[in-house]
C-alpha positions as CSV (number, residue, x, y, z in Angstrom):
1,M,95.3,117.1,68.0
2,L,92.5,115.4,67.4
3,C,90.7,112.3,68.2
4,W,88.9,110.8,65.1
5,C,86.3,108.1,66.6
6,R,83.8,106.3,64.0
7,T,80.6,107.0,64.0
8,I,77.2,104.2,63.9
9,D,75.6,105.7,61.1
10,K,77.7,105.2,58.4
11,P,76.9,101.2,58.5
12,V,73.5,101.4,59.7
13,T,73.5,103.4,56.4
14,R,75.8,100.5,54.9
15,F,73.0,98.1,56.5
16,F,70.2,99.5,55.6
17,G,71.3,100.3,51.7
18,W,72.2,96.7,51.1
19,Y,69.1,95.2,53.0
20,G,66.8,97.3,51.2
21,G,68.3,97.0,47.1
22,G,68.6,93.5,48.0
23,V,66.8,91.0,50.3
24,L,63.7,93.7,51.4
25,V,63.0,94.2,46.7
26,D,63.9,89.7,46.4
27,H,61.6,88.7,49.2
28,Y,59.2,91.4,49.8
29,F,56.4,88.8,49.5
30,W,57.9,87.5,52.9
31,F,58.6,90.3,54.7
32,I,54.8,90.9,54.7
33,I,53.6,87.6,55.7
34,T,56.2,87.3,58.4
35,P,54.6,90.3,60.8
36,L,51.3,89.3,59.7
37,L,51.9,86.3,61.3
38,M,53.6,87.4,64.6
39,T,50.9,89.9,64.8
40,A,48.5,86.8,65.7
41,A,50.5,84.7,66.9
42,L,51.6,87.6,69.7
43,S,47.9,88.3,69.9
44,L,46.9,85.4,71.4
45,G,48.1,87.1,74.6
46,F,45.0,89.3,75.6
47,A,43.6,86.2,76.6
48,R,45.3,87.0,79.6
49,L,44.4,90.1,80.0
50,N,41.9,90.1,82.7
51,D,44.0,87.6,84.9
52,L,47.1,90.0,84.5
53,T,45.4,93.5,85.0
54,V,45.7,94.8,88.4
55,L,42.6,97.6,89.6
56,E,44.1,98.3,92.7
57,T,45.6,101.9,93.4
58,K,47.8,100.9,96.6
59,I,49.2,97.5,95.2
60,L,49.8,100.1,91.8
61,F,50.8,103.6,93.1
62,N,52.9,103.0,96.3
63,P,56.3,102.0,95.0
64,L,57.7,99.1,96.6
65,N,60.0,99.8,99.1
66,A,57.7,102.1,100.6
67,P,58.3,101.7,104.1
68,S,54.0,101.8,104.7
69,W,54.7,98.3,103.9
70,Q,56.6,97.2,106.4
71,E,54.1,99.9,108.2
72,E,51.4,98.2,107.6
73,R,52.2,94.8,108.5
74,T,53.2,95.4,111.9
75,I,49.7,96.5,112.6
76,N,48.0,94.4,111.4
77,E,50.5,91.6,113.0
78,L,48.8,93.5,116.2
79,W,46.3,94.7,115.3
80,P,44.8,91.4,114.0
81,L,41.6,91.7,111.8
82,R,39.3,88.8,112.8
83,P,36.2,88.5,110.8
84,Y,34.6,86.2,113.7
85,E,35.9,89.5,116.6
86,F,34.9,92.5,115.0
87,L,34.3,96.0,116.6
88,P,36.0,98.9,113.5
89,E,37.5,100.5,117.2
90,R,39.5,97.6,117.2
91,T,41.5,98.2,113.6
92,F,42.9,100.4,111.8
93,Q,42.0,98.8,108.7
94,W,40.1,97.2,106.6
95,D,39.7,95.6,103.0
96,R,36.2,95.7,101.2
97,Y,32.8,97.8,102.5
98,V,30.2,99.4,101.2
99,S,29.2,103.3,103.0
100,L,26.5,105.0,102.3
101,M,26.2,109.1,103.3
102,I,22.5,109.5,104.2
103,F,21.8,113.9,104.6
104,A,18.7,115.6,104.1
105,R,17.8,117.1,100.8
106,Q,15.6,120.2,102.2
107,T,17.7,123.1,103.9
108,G,17.5,124.6,107.3
109,R,16.8,128.5,107.7
110,D,20.2,128.9,107.5
111,G,21.0,126.8,104.0
112,Q,22.7,123.6,105.4
113,S,20.7,120.2,105.3
114,A,17.6,120.2,107.2
115,N,18.5,117.8,111.3
116,L,17.6,115.1,110.4
117,L,16.8,114.5,114.6
118,E,13.6,115.7,113.2
119,G,11.0,114.6,112.3
120,H,11.0,110.9,110.0
121,Y,14.6,111.4,108.6
122,L,15.1,108.4,110.9
123,D,12.8,105.5,109.9
124,K,14.0,106.1,106.5
125,I,17.1,105.8,107.3
126,A,16.5,103.0,109.8
127,A,14.9,101.5,107.5
128,I,17.2,102.2,104.3
129,E,20.0,100.3,106.0
130,D,17.6,97.1,106.8
131,D,16.2,97.1,102.8
132,I,20.5,96.5,101.8
133,A,21.3,94.1,103.7
134,A,18.3,92.0,104.0
135,N,17.3,92.5,99.8
136,V,20.6,93.0,98.0
137,S,21.9,89.6,97.1
138,F,24.0,87.9,94.0
139,I,23.9,84.0,92.3
140,L,27.0,82.9,92.2
141,D,28.3,81.6,88.6
142,A,28.1,78.2,87.1
143,D,31.5,78.1,87.3
144,F,32.2,79.0,90.9
145,E,33.8,76.5,93.1
146,F,34.1,76.9,96.6
147,A,37.5,76.3,98.1
148,N,38.6,72.8,100.5
149,D,38.2,74.6,103.6
150,T,35.1,77.1,103.0
151,P,33.2,78.5,105.8
152,L,29.9,78.9,104.1
153,N,27.2,75.8,102.4
154,T,28.6,74.7,99.4
155,S,24.5,74.4,98.2
156,Q,23.8,77.3,98.8
157,R,24.2,79.8,95.6
158,T,22.7,83.7,96.4
159,I,25.1,85.1,98.9
160,K,23.7,87.5,101.1
161,F,25.2,90.1,103.7
162,Q,25.5,87.8,105.8
163,H,27.1,85.0,104.3
164,I,29.9,86.8,104.0
165,C,30.2,89.6,106.7
166,L,32.1,90.8,109.4
167,N,30.7,90.1,112.3
168,W,31.0,89.6,116.5
169,Y,30.0,85.7,116.8
170,G,27.6,86.0,113.8
171,D,26.0,89.0,114.4
172,C,27.2,91.1,111.5
173,Y,28.1,94.4,112.1
174,R,26.1,96.8,112.1
175,Q,24.9,100.4,112.6
176,S,20.8,100.2,112.9
177,S,22.1,99.9,117.0
178,L,23.1,103.5,116.1
179,I,20.2,104.4,114.3
180,E,18.4,102.7,116.8
181,L,20.1,105.2,120.1
182,L,19.6,108.8,117.7
183,R,15.8,107.5,117.9
184,H,15.5,107.4,121.2
185,K,17.3,110.0,122.4
186,D,14.7,112.2,124.3
187,E,13.9,109.0,125.9
188,L,17.4,108.2,127.5
189,E,18.5,111.5,128.2
190,E,15.4,111.5,130.5
191,R,16.2,108.3,132.2
192,G,20.0,109.9,132.4
193,I,21.4,108.6,130.1
194,A,23.5,111.3,127.5
195,I,23.4,111.4,124.2
196,T,26.7,113.4,124.2
197,F,29.4,114.5,121.3
198,P,32.0,112.7,120.3
199,R,31.4,109.8,122.9
200,A,28.2,108.9,124.5
201,N,27.0,107.2,128.2
202,T,30.8,108.9,128.7
203,Q,29.2,107.5,132.6
204,G,28.8,103.8,131.3
205,T,30.2,102.3,128.5
206,P,31.0,105.0,126.1
207,I,30.0,104.6,123.0
208,Y,31.9,106.5,120.1
209,L,29.5,108.5,117.8
210,A,32.0,110.2,115.5
211,F,33.2,107.9,113.0
212,N,29.0,107.7,111.6
213,L,28.0,111.5,112.4
214,G,28.9,114.2,110.6
215,G,27.9,118.0,111.1
216,V,27.4,117.6,114.3
217,Q,26.5,121.0,116.9
218,T,25.7,120.3,120.8
219,N,24.4,122.4,124.2
220,I,26.8,123.5,126.5
221,N,27.1,120.7,128.1
222,D,27.7,118.6,124.7
223,T,24.3,116.6,124.2
224,I,23.7,116.2,120.7
225,E,20.9,118.7,119.3
226,V,21.9,118.8,115.5
227,V,23.2,116.0,113.3
228,R,23.0,116.3,109.2
229,A,24.9,113.5,108.1
230,I,24.6,109.7,108.8
231,R,27.5,107.6,107.4
232,I,26.3,104.0,107.7
233,Y,28.8,101.1,106.7
234,Y,28.7,96.9,105.6
235,F,31.6,95.6,106.5
236,L,32.7,92.5,104.1
237,R,35.0,89.7,104.7
238,A,38.4,89.7,102.2
239,D,40.4,87.6,104.8
240,T,40.6,84.1,101.8
241,K,40.7,85.0,97.4
242,E,37.1,83.2,97.4
243,M,35.5,86.2,100.8
244,N,37.0,88.9,98.6
245,R,36.0,87.6,95.5
246,L,33.0,87.9,96.6
247,S,33.5,90.9,98.8
248,M,33.4,92.6,95.4
249,Q,30.5,91.7,93.8
250,F,28.3,92.0,96.9
251,E,30.2,95.7,96.7
252,D,29.2,96.3,93.4
253,M,25.7,94.4,93.3
254,A,25.3,96.7,96.8
255,V,26.7,100.4,95.0
256,D,24.3,99.7,92.4
257,Y,21.0,98.7,94.0
258,A,21.6,101.7,96.4
259,R,21.9,104.0,93.1
260,R,18.5,102.5,91.2
261,K,16.4,102.6,94.6
262,F,17.9,105.9,96.2
263,E,19.0,108.0,93.6
264,H,15.6,109.8,93.2
265,D,14.7,110.1,97.6
266,P,12.6,113.1,98.1
267,D,13.2,113.7,101.1
268,L,16.9,112.1,101.0
269,N,20.5,111.9,99.6
270,V,21.7,108.7,99.3
271,L,25.5,109.0,98.3
272,A,26.7,105.3,97.5
273,S,30.4,103.9,97.9
274,M,32.2,101.1,97.7
275,S,36.4,100.2,98.8
276,R,36.9,100.2,95.6
277,S,35.3,103.9,94.7
278,I,38.7,105.2,93.4
279,D,40.1,101.6,91.0
280,V,36.1,101.5,89.1
281,G,37.1,105.1,89.1
282,L,39.5,104.6,87.1
283,K,38.8,101.9,85.1
284,K,35.8,103.4,83.4
285,N,38.0,106.1,83.1
286,S,40.0,103.6,81.0
287,D,37.1,101.9,79.3
288,R,36.3,105.6,78.1
289,A,39.2,106.5,76.6
290,K,39.5,102.8,74.3
291,P,36.7,104.1,72.0
292,F,38.9,106.9,71.0
293,F,41.6,105.1,70.0
294,I,38.8,103.8,66.9
295,V,38.5,107.3,66.3
296,T,42.4,108.0,66.0
297,I,43.1,105.5,64.3
298,L,40.8,106.5,61.7
299,T,41.4,110.5,61.9
300,E,45.4,109.6,61.9
301,I,44.6,107.5,58.6
302,I,42.5,109.9,57.2
303,I,45.3,112.9,57.6
304,A,48.4,110.0,56.4
305,A,45.9,109.7,53.3
306,F,45.3,113.1,52.8
307,F,49.3,114.7,53.3
308,A,50.3,111.4,51.2
309,V,49.1,112.9,47.7
310,K,50.8,114.7,45.7
311,W,49.4,118.7,45.1
312,S,50.6,120.9,42.9
313,V,48.9,124.7,42.4
314,G,50.0,126.5,40.0
315,P,48.0,130.2,37.9
316,S,47.6,128.6,35.1
317,A,45.8,124.6,35.9
318,G,44.9,125.1,39.5
319,I,44.9,122.7,42.1
320,Q,46.3,119.4,40.6
321,I,46.7,115.6,42.0
322,D,49.8,112.6,40.6
323,F,47.7,110.1,41.2
324,L,50.9,108.2,39.8
325,R,53.1,109.4,42.4
326,S,50.2,110.0,45.2
327,K,50.2,106.7,48.0
328,P,47.5,107.2,50.1
329,W,47.0,103.3,50.5
330,L,50.4,103.4,51.3
331,A,49.9,105.8,54.0
332,F,47.1,103.9,55.2
333,G,49.6,101.0,55.4
334,G,51.4,103.4,57.5
335,V,48.9,103.5,60.1
336,L,47.6,99.4,60.4
337,T,51.8,98.7,60.6
338,A,51.9,100.5,63.7
339,G,48.5,99.4,65.0
340,L,50.2,95.5,64.0
341,G,53.1,96.6,66.2
342,I,51.3,98.3,69.5
343,I,48.9,95.0,69.1
344,S,52.0,93.0,69.6
345,G,54.0,94.6,71.7
346,I,51.2,94.0,74.5
347,G,50.2,91.0,73.5
348,F,54.1,89.7,73.9
349,M,54.0,91.0,77.3
350,L,51.0,89.9,78.0
351,C,52.2,86.3,77.3
352,C,56.0,87.0,79.3
353,G,53.2,87.5,82.7
354,V,53.4,91.7,82.7
355,L,51.1,93.2,84.9
356,Y,48.4,94.8,82.8
357,T,47.2,98.7,84.4
358,E,44.9,101.2,83.3
359,I,47.2,103.2,82.2
360,A,48.0,101.3,79.8
361,T,45.7,102.5,78.0
362,G,48.0,105.1,77.5
363,V,50.6,103.2,75.3
364,P,48.8,103.3,71.7
365,F,47.6,107.0,71.6
366,L,51.3,107.5,71.5
367,I,53.2,104.6,69.8
368,L,50.3,105.5,67.7
369,A,51.7,108.9,66.6
370,V,55.5,107.5,66.4
371,G,54.3,105.2,63.9
372,V,53.1,107.4,61.5
373,D,55.7,109.9,61.9
374,D,58.4,106.8,60.9
375,V,55.6,106.1,57.8
376,F,56.0,110.4,56.6
377,I,59.8,110.2,57.0
378,M,60.0,106.5,54.7
379,I,58.1,108.0,52.5
380,T,60.0,111.2,52.2
381,A,62.7,109.4,51.3
382,W,61.2,107.3,48.3
383,H,60.5,110.6,46.3
384,Q,63.6,112.3,47.2
385,A,65.0,109.8,45.6
386,E,63.1,109.3,42.7
387,E,64.0,112.8,42.3
388,R,67.8,111.9,42.3
389,A,66.6,109.6,39.6
390,A,64.6,112.3,37.7
391,L,67.5,112.1,35.0
392,R,68.6,108.7,34.9
393,K,65.9,106.4,35.5
394,K,66.7,103.6,37.7
395,P,65.4,100.3,39.0
396,V,63.2,99.3,42.4
397,H,66.2,97.8,43.8
398,E,68.3,100.6,43.7
399,K,65.5,103.3,44.8
400,M,65.0,101.4,47.3
401,S,68.7,101.0,48.4
402,E,69.0,104.6,48.6
403,T,65.5,105.2,50.4
404,M,66.6,102.8,53.4
405,S,69.7,104.2,54.3
406,E,68.2,107.5,54.0
407,A,65.4,107.0,56.3
408,A,66.4,103.9,58.0
409,V,69.2,105.5,60.7
410,S,66.5,108.2,62.0
411,I,64.3,106.1,62.6
412,T,66.6,103.7,64.4
413,I,67.8,106.1,66.6
414,T,64.2,107.3,67.5
415,A,63.3,103.4,68.1
416,A,66.7,103.2,70.3
417,T,66.0,106.2,71.9
418,D,62.4,106.2,72.4
419,T,63.1,101.8,73.9
420,L,65.8,102.3,76.0
421,S,64.0,105.0,78.0
422,F,60.6,103.2,78.7
423,A,63.6,100.6,79.4
424,V,65.0,102.6,81.7
425,G,61.6,102.8,83.7
426,C,61.0,99.2,84.4
427,I,63.6,99.2,86.7
428,T,61.5,101.8,88.7
429,T,59.7,100.0,92.2
430,I,56.5,101.5,91.1
431,I,54.0,99.0,89.7
432,G,52.4,100.9,87.5
433,V,55.2,102.9,86.2
434,Q,56.4,99.5,85.3
435,G,54.1,98.1,83.1
436,F,53.4,101.3,81.3
437,C,57.2,101.3,80.6
438,A,56.9,97.7,79.8
439,F,54.3,97.6,77.7
440,A,55.5,100.4,75.7
441,A,58.8,99.5,75.5
442,A,58.2,96.3,73.3
443,A,54.9,98.2,71.4
444,V,58.4,100.9,69.7
445,F,60.3,97.9,70.0
446,F,57.8,95.5,67.6
447,T,56.7,99.2,65.7
448,Y,59.9,99.6,64.5
449,I,60.8,95.8,63.2
450,Y,57.8,96.2,61.3
451,M,58.1,100.0,60.0
452,M,60.9,98.3,58.5
453,T,59.7,95.3,57.1
454,L,56.1,95.4,57.0
455,F,56.4,98.5,55.6
456,P,59.1,98.9,52.4
457,A,57.6,95.9,51.6
458,L,54.3,97.6,51.5
459,M,56.7,100.2,49.3
460,V,57.8,97.5,47.1
461,V,54.8,96.8,46.1
462,S,53.6,100.4,45.8
463,A,56.6,100.7,43.8
464,Y,55.8,98.3,41.1
465,H,52.0,99.7,40.6
466,Q,53.8,103.0,39.8
467,E,56.8,101.4,37.6
468,A,53.8,99.9,36.0
469,G,51.3,103.7,35.6
470,R,49.1,102.6,38.2
471,N,46.9,105.6,39.9
472,G,47.3,105.6,43.4
473,F,44.0,105.8,44.2
474,L,42.7,102.6,42.1
475,P,45.0,100.5,41.1
476,C,42.6,99.4,38.8
477,I,43.7,101.8,36.1
478,R,46.3,103.5,34.9
479,A,47.1,106.2,35.7
480,D,46.6,108.4,32.9
481,Q,42.7,107.4,32.3
482,F,41.3,109.2,35.4
483,C,41.3,113.4,36.1
484,L,40.4,115.8,38.3
485,F,40.3,119.5,39.3
486,G,41.1,119.3,35.8
487,N,43.7,117.9,33.3
488,V,46.0,116.3,36.2
489,V,48.5,114.6,34.9
490,K,50.2,117.0,32.4
491,S,53.6,116.2,34.2
492,V,54.0,112.3,33.2
493,T,54.1,110.9,30.1
494,T,54.3,107.9,28.8
495,G,57.1,105.7,26.6
496,P,59.9,102.8,26.7
497,L,61.5,101.8,29.4
498,K,64.2,98.7,29.2
499,H,64.4,97.0,33.1
500,N,66.9,95.3,34.0
501,D,67.2,91.3,34.5
502,S,66.2,91.3,37.6
503,E,63.2,93.4,37.5
504,K,62.4,91.0,34.4
505,S,61.6,87.8,36.7
506,Q,58.9,90.2,38.2
507,H,57.3,91.2,35.2
508,P,57.7,89.0,31.9
509,S,57.6,91.4,29.4
510,S,60.6,93.7,28.7
511,E,59.7,96.5,26.9
512,V,56.4,97.6,29.2
513,K,55.1,101.4,28.6
514,K,55.6,103.5,31.6
515,P,55.2,107.0,32.6
516,A,58.1,109.0,33.1
517,V,57.5,111.6,35.4
518,K,58.7,115.4,34.9
519,F,59.9,116.8,38.3
520,S,58.9,120.0,39.1
521,T,60.9,122.7,40.9
522,P,60.4,122.3,45.3
523,P,57.1,124.0,46.6
524,E,57.5,127.4,47.5
525,R,56.6,125.8,51.3
526,E,60.6,124.0,50.7
527,S,61.7,127.0,49.5
528,F,61.0,128.9,52.3
529,L,62.8,126.8,54.7
530,R,65.9,126.8,52.2
531,R,66.7,130.7,51.6
532,Y,64.9,131.9,55.3
533,Y,64.3,129.5,57.9
534,V,67.5,127.4,57.9
535,P,70.3,130.4,57.4
536,V,68.8,131.8,60.1
537,I,68.9,129.0,62.9
538,M,72.7,128.4,61.4
539,N,73.3,131.9,62.0
540,Q,76.2,132.4,65.8
541,W,73.9,134.9,66.8
542,T,70.4,133.1,66.4
543,H,72.3,130.2,68.8
544,L,74.2,132.6,70.9
545,A,70.4,133.5,71.5
546,V,68.8,131.0,71.6
547,G,71.2,129.7,74.9
548,A,70.9,132.7,76.8
549,Y,67.4,132.5,76.1
550,R,67.5,128.7,77.9
551,D,69.9,129.8,80.4
552,A,67.9,133.0,81.2
553,Y,64.6,130.9,82.3
554,R,66.9,128.3,84.1
555,H,68.5,130.6,86.1
556,A,65.1,132.1,86.6
557,S,63.4,128.8,88.0
558,L,66.2,128.1,89.9
559,G,66.1,132.1,92.1
560,F,62.9,131.3,93.2
561,S,63.6,129.0,95.5
562,P,65.8,130.4,98.5
563,K,68.4,127.1,97.9
564,W,69.3,128.3,94.4
565,P,70.2,131.4,93.4
566,S,74.3,130.8,93.9
567,L,74.1,127.8,91.5
568,G,71.4,129.2,89.0
569,Y,73.4,132.4,88.7
570,T,77.0,130.3,88.8
571,A,75.7,128.4,85.8
572,F,73.6,130.9,84.1
573,Q,77.7,132.7,84.1
574,M,79.3,128.9,83.2
575,T,77.2,128.1,80.2
576,I,77.1,132.0,78.7
577,G,81.4,131.8,78.9
578,A,81.0,128.2,76.9
579,I,78.7,129.9,74.7
580,S,81.2,132.5,74.0
581,S,84.0,130.0,73.1
582,F,82.5,127.9,71.1
583,R,83.4,127.1,67.1
584,R,81.1,127.4,64.5
585,A,80.5,123.4,64.4
586,D,80.3,123.3,68.3
587,L,77.4,125.7,68.4
588,I,75.2,123.5,65.4
589,I,75.4,120.6,68.0
590,F,74.5,123.1,71.1
591,V,71.4,123.7,69.4
592,V,70.7,120.5,68.0
């Protein structure tokens, strides 16, 4: 007994047939104006872009329910970071800092960096350490307001390291004492204070050196003989929003200062970094990708306009262009429609307060491709409606009804599945993925809305231009007044065509000379697909081969894991058995 189930495509087809042939054509002006006004209104959300942008990778890519958050809270409770009682060895982490990694440019006999304990290296390192702490500063913005409980002098507008450093009762923690220790290494050892590694002065108060020294070589009694790299830290406060903001500004200034001043030092390589180096690197990558969006739009416009041109190639006439049915400007409007959908989607999410992440920069590239695909579906459906109307002249209402009923089903299903897929990603606990999926889902949704309103309205305008015999490239002239590569209007003849009453309201003249298009046979590309490709993919043996290949690949991939060979073999057997019992219709569904 067969079960009958009503599919959703029939109601969708009827709805869009009614919509395209009635409301859309009669009121196409409002379907152009309304999306433009919506885009202008929703684009105001970009004013909140800076406030809603999150750059910290720890927040973006750590799941909200990860155990690390609870562990971090526990550690901070047991080993709190006190800005006035700071020692690196007393805490597990610090939020803001600037780091300098220093090593010699010259190499020793062994091919490695020279020993920093020799020559004048330590003198230069001490000068660099003091230079950063003393000379790096920045002036507060005019609109900067101090907090009520700020420890800073509110009349002080120039911020230096000493104002925002982590300190020990007023003395900023610095590595200057470590450098002095290494500079007087020989004198201290003569007095019985051994500079050993990883801890110095083991007989008195130990000094931990492994935190700052790299490439260390020692002798038999662990006394330091060679140091190839030194790491210097400048620890900054981040215990309040005010201090965190000031510390981030100091980080940027210090890193920029170190790179500019010490990049070409003849003796030392100075590599500057900060707590936000990864975050800033991700943002720079994103910023480098943003200009390519303009290039992508221009490329999409060129490609779309090129393929929207109706070409024909013949042995006698050569290359011909149908200036009447070519629609490069309509393809251009389709790309802009997709762009407006992207702007509206992202702007809407920003208005709703959704956090923006730099990985969401990839959303426009993705959605633009989806929108351009919808454009070609719509244009192709229009040309097919014209071909079906070759024997009987149809009004714009009827052709738009056929176009929308033909194209809207596939576009609707694709948009629904894409939106649902991205919306499902919003339930993840990773903020970076949440933001990307939210912006992508909104962009797909608004692109679909505009593809069903704005772009069909532009198609109506293009259809009226075509009915009036206007050139597809230059609508200000008629199609038979311009030729390229010879006589390209041989397939266009003019004659009187009567309009129905609905079109009389749009055009006062009841009888206008308009082109009657003579359609030729399908091009060779379409003939190949119809004659050869479709019969091959509909063949039962093709279905069996595709199914067997897919499951053989699955079985081979599962077989690499010691836990899965039996499962992969069982799945392979079950699939082959199921394929052998499929009916022809089932096989078609299986391949699709």
